[in-house]
N, C-alpha and C positions, 0 to 999 in steps of 0.2 A: 679816288675818293680822298679828301683831305679834311681833317678835323683840327682846326687851330694850327698848332705847330707840329702836328703828327706827321709821320713819314708818309710819303706818297706811295700807296700800294694798290695793287689790283687783285681781283679775285677770279678764280676759275674752278670748275670741278676738278678734284684731285685726279692726277694722271699717274701712270706707272712710273714716270721719271721722278715723281715727287717722293716716292716711298723712302729711298735712302736718305735724302735730306731731312724728311720728317723724323725718321729713326734717329738721326744725329741730333736733331733738336730735342727730342725726348730724352736721349741719353745725356746730352750736355746740360740739360736743365737741372739735373741733380735732384729733381722732385719725385721722379718715378722709379719704382723698383723694376727689376728685370722682368718680373711677371707682368707688371702693368704695361711695360713697353711691348712685350709679346702680345698682349691682348689688344693694344692699340693697332699693332701691325696686322693682326687677324682681321680687325674691322676694316682696315684699309684694303686688305686682300679681298675681302668679301665685296666691298664696294667696287673694286676694279675688275673682278673676275666672275662675279655672279650677277649677270645682267638682269635676272629676274628678282633679285632681292630688293625689298622696299623698306628695310629696317634702318638703313644708314644712308646719310647724305653727307658727303665730305667736300669741303672747299679748301683750296690752298691759296695763301696770299703770297704775292711776289713783289719784290721791290722794283725800283725803276730799271735796274739792270737785269731783271728776270730771275733773280735768286729767290728761292723759297725762304720766307721769313716767318711763316706760321701756318697753322691750319686749324680747322675745327671739324667736328663730327656731330651731327644732330640726327634725330630720328623720332618718329612718332612712338609714344609710349603704348605698348600693347594694351588692348582692352580698355582704352580711354577714348573720350571724345575731345579731340583737339589739344591734348596735352603732349608735349614733346620733351625729350631728354637731350641735354647737351652732354654728350658722352666724353668728348675731348676738346680741349682748346689749349694750344701751346704756341709760344713765340720763341724764336731763336734768341738765346740768352744774350747774344751780342747786339740785339735790337730792342732790349727791354727799355721801358720808360720813354718810348717814342710814340705811344698811343696806338701801337699796332694791335695789342690785345683788345682794346676798346673797339677799334674798327672791326676786328674779327667778330666780336660779340654782337655789334650792331648789325653786321652782315648776316650773322646766324639768326638774329631776331627777325630781320626782314625776310629771310628765306622761310622761316617757320610761319610767319604771317601769310606769305604767298601760298603756303600749303594748307592754309586754313587753321593754323594753330592759334591758341589763345593763352597758353601757359607754357613757359619754358622752365624746366627744372635742371639743376646742376648739383651733383653729389660731390662731396669732398670729405677730407679727413680732418679730425681735430688736432692731428699731430702738429708740433711746432713748425715743421718744415712747410706747412701749408698756410702759414699766417698771411703771406702775401696773396695767396689765392683767395682766401676769405675776404681780405680787404678789397681785392679787385671786384668781387661780386657785390659787396656793399656799396662801393664807389659807383657801380653801374646800376644802382637802384634794385638790386636783388635783396630779398629778405630771407632770413633763416626761417624756413617753414616747418622744419622737423629736425629732431636730433635723436639718434638711437645710441645710448651709452654702450661703450665697450663692443661696438659692432665689429670693427676690423680686428681688434685685439683688446686686451685689458688696457684701459686708459686711452683708447683710440676710438673716438666716437664717429659715427656717420653723421655728417651735417648735410642737409638738403636746403639749397637756396632756390628760390623761385621768383619769377617775375610774370605778372599778367600782362599780356600784350594786347593792344587794342587794334581793331581793324582800321581805325581812323588815323593811326600813326603811333609810333613808339614813344 
């Protein structure tokens, strides 16, 4: 898949060998706390080792040399009809600004559509360290649909970005 001058990457369901490179991506990003990284790894482990789980679907992106350059995790939102959550999306910091994040997000949207989804939601923080994340969602046609003040901590709001997906194309 190629978007303009974006890097050429491929996607596949996340495999066991991707776990350590994804952990490194999350650690090197500087955006995630140790607790957040542990949670991301728990979701990866659930996807890899609990064959009957239907909560999470993970995809890994690989560059032309087969190196892991990013990943995402999506899943249906419990007790909703066709609403999905984008739990995680991350790109190797050495590959930022090459369009990989946008390609990951488009692939996630296509996957959600194939699974009958109509709305994709992404939660993030209002902390300064998440400025680029919020800008990324806005650049990709996501709107802030909710804000809960002081959710994570005093002065750290929960922001929910959403995008309605159409069955006739994104």
